[in-house]
VODRENSE-437005 format. One line per 8 residues: number of its first residue (from 1); for each residue x, y, z of C-alpha. Coordinates in steps of 0.02 Angstrom, whole numbers, padded with zeros to 5 digits, m for minus. Example, Ala and Ser with C-alpha at 12.3 -4.5 7.8 and 13.67 -1.06 7.14 Angstrom:
! VODRENSE-437005
1) 00615/m00225/00390; 00684/m00053/00357
END
This chain:
! VODRENSE-437005
1) 00826/m00186/m00062; 00765/m00309/00067; 00661/m00410/m00055; 00490/m00487/m00048; 00538/m00625/00070; 00560/m00500/00212; 00399/m00478/00306; 00308/m00315/00333
9) 00365/m00218/00484; 00290/m00304/00634; 00226/m00463/00552; 00302/m00629/00596; 00353/m00706/00432; 00312/m00733/00250; 00308/m00625/00096; 00242/m00447/00099
17) 00060/m00437/00044; 00019/m00306/m00087; m00163/m00249/m00098; m00210/m00208/m00278; m00364/m00097/m00299; m00395/m00080/m00486; m00558/m00071/m00583; m00493/m00152/m00742
25) m00485/m00339/m00705; m00354/m00372/m00840; m00238/m00237/m00773; m00272/m00298/m00594; m00231/m00477/m00645; m00072/m00426/m00738; m00008/m00324/m00590; m00045/m00469/m00472
33) 00042/m00596/m00583; 00194/m00482/m00601; 00207/m00460/m00413; 00179/m00645/m00377; 00319/m00685/m00499; 00429/m00563/m00402; 00390/m00657/m00240; 00252/m00550/m00164
41) 00084/m00608/m00102; m00063/m00512/m00175; m00244/m00475/m00136; m00352/m00405/m00276; m00505/m00292/m00260; m00594/m00174/m00379; m00667/m00038/m00266; m00609/00072/m00123
49) m00740/m00007/m00009; m00671/m00181/m00044; m00495/m00118/m00010; m00548/m00047/00158; m00632/m00212/00203; m00468/m00303/00170; m00370/m00176/00272; m00491/m00193/00418
57) m00471/m00383/00412; m00344/m00491/00501; m00215/m00510/00361; m00072/m00385/00364; m00044/m00279/00208; 00122/m00196/00169; 00078/m00094/00015; m00075/m00028/m00076
65) m00076/m00004/m00265; m00232/00089/m00319; m00294/00160/m00481; m00338/00345/m00467; m00510/00319/m00543; m00571/00163/m00451; m00749/00162/m00385; m00742/00258/m00222
73) m00590/00358/m00279; m00409/00304/m00275; m00347/00470/m00206; m00478/00466/m00067; m00427/00287/m00029; m00244/00341/m00021; m00289/00473/00109; m00389/00349/00214
81) m00245/00224/00210; m00115/00358/00248; m00210/00415/00403; m00280/00248/00460; m00134/00133/00420; 00022/00243/00412; 00140/00095/00402; 00069/00043/00232
89) 00156/00107/00076; 00045/00181/m00060; 00060/00188/m00249; m00072/00278/m00353; m00077/00240/m00539; m00150/00363/m00663; m00170/00380/m00851; m00159/00568/m00831
97) 00025/00553/m00792; 00161/00595/m00668; 00155/00782/m00691; m00014/00785/m00600; 00018/00761/m00415; m00167/00781/m00368; m00185/00800/m00182; m00091/00643/m00133
105) m00042/00608/00047; 00142/00629/00092; 00252/00484/00039; 00127/00420/m00090; 00208/00365/m00252; 00125/00414/m00417; 00150/00298/m00566; 00091/00364/m00733
113) 00009/00250/m00861; 00060/00173/m00973; 00197/00089/m00873; 00297/m00069/m00890; 00261/m00201/m00760; 00443/m00195/m00708; 00404/m00016/m00654; 00275/m00085/m00532
121) 00402/m00201/m00453; 00530/m00061/m00440; 00401/00057/m00362; 00345/m00076/m00237; 00525/m00111/m00185; 00563/00075/m00167; 00401/00106/m00074; 00429/m00037/00048
129) 00606/00025/00081; 00535/00198/00122; 00406/00121/00239; 00542/00023/00330; 00648/00181/00347; 00497/00276/00416; 00459/00137/00540; 00640/00132/00596
137) 00644/00321/00622; 00478/00316/00715; 00537/00175/00827; 00679/00288/00885; 00555/00421/00945; 00506/00314/01095; 00326/00369/01070; 00215/00228/01140
145) 00084/00249/01003; 00214/00248/00865; 00296/00096/00943; 00129/00006/00948; 00091/00052/00766; 00258/m00011/00704; 00254/m00168/00811; 00089/m00227/00738
153) 00121/m00166/00560; m00045/m00074/00544; m00157/00040/00642; m00332/m00026/00680; m00441/00113/00607; m00607/00093/00521; m00658/00184/00362; m00732/00327/00464
161) m00568/00353/00557; m00628/00284/00724; m00510/00167/00814; m00582/m00008/00798
END
């Protein structure tokens, strides 16, 4: 694994920022503290709308961790992120469990509750490795749009899918 000190594809330096969208503030705090201890930067929100506001802002995000049942819908948020910011890894957590895949976007990781916080770190590391592999493969396509997406680390889409 590359580790948290390696920046998101396309960003200049610093730790990868993980966006945590979780309704339960204690769970959100515990995930954030676990990831900070592992060397990641975190941003915490409790709704899908707040998550989209962060993603549309200037700070790069490398991974989204969202609860399935957050206000605004974690699965819907995963789809918006997958289509609007394809270079961001996605983890959806759910108390219903791993055997329910829902209608998750391709490449989305599903983590069933209850989980150990070490599982979160492992899933983040695996997810970021997958994102880096995807970006590397896309960079070899010589597609100008893909090259632009991977060079900036995100794609500037708004919540309604219109290029900002």
